[in-house]
C-alpha positions, 0 to 999 in steps of 0.5 A: 499499500502506497500512502503518498499518492502525490509523490509519483505525480510529482516525480514524473512532472519534475522529470519531464521538466529536467528533460525539457530543459535540455540539460547538458551532458557535460555537467551535472544539473540539480533541481530541487522542489520544496512543496506542501499539499493538502490531501485526504485519505482513508485507511484501515486500523487493523488493530481495532477494525477502524476505517480512519479518514484523515486529512491535513498537509503532505510536505514533499522535498525533491532533489532531481539530478542529471549527471554528466553522463546522462544519469538521473538521480532522484531523492524524495522525502515526504512527511505529513504535517498537522494530519488528524482523522477520525475512526469509524466505528469507534469515533476515536480521534487519531493523529497521523504521522508519516515519514517516506524517503525514496532514492532512485539511481538511474544511469544512462543505460539499464543499470538502475537502483530504487530504494524506498522506506515508508512508515505510517503511524495512526496514534490514538488520542484516546484508549484505541490501539496505535497502528504502525505500518513500515514498508521497505522496498529495494531493487537493483538492476545491473548493467546487463538488465539483470535483477541482482537485489530485490527486497520487499518487506512490510510490517504491521504493529499494533502498539499498546493502549495510550495513556488518556 
């Protein structure tokens, strides 16, 4: 499950901007964006059966670099800011806290490396259990186009009862 739905859209738009600018292969070119976007989302809290609808802002910082060899390197950091929600059917109030870090290194050829670590926390503001989701993804493709490393991990934790 990907909870930063805006990141791919932003990444694609910025990559197009890099290529449209006609960056010279003789030097590295870096473009940095820093945006805060409003959003609304819904997700289950498997720790108590709530469906949590939440809204707030997502802060996204992207660094796009085209290196002298024509390779593209992207680093993205995202986190929720002032995000809260309500669980149904419990009516519980939640703070929603995330971090997301993604790195893409795409050399001018088939060699590519992608890494992503995302953590989402639903923190109950009452007696309902907290929920933590962590997703890790990594893939390395060598110069021959062969996948040499791949990791896909996710974990779900229900964390105790918060103090009222």
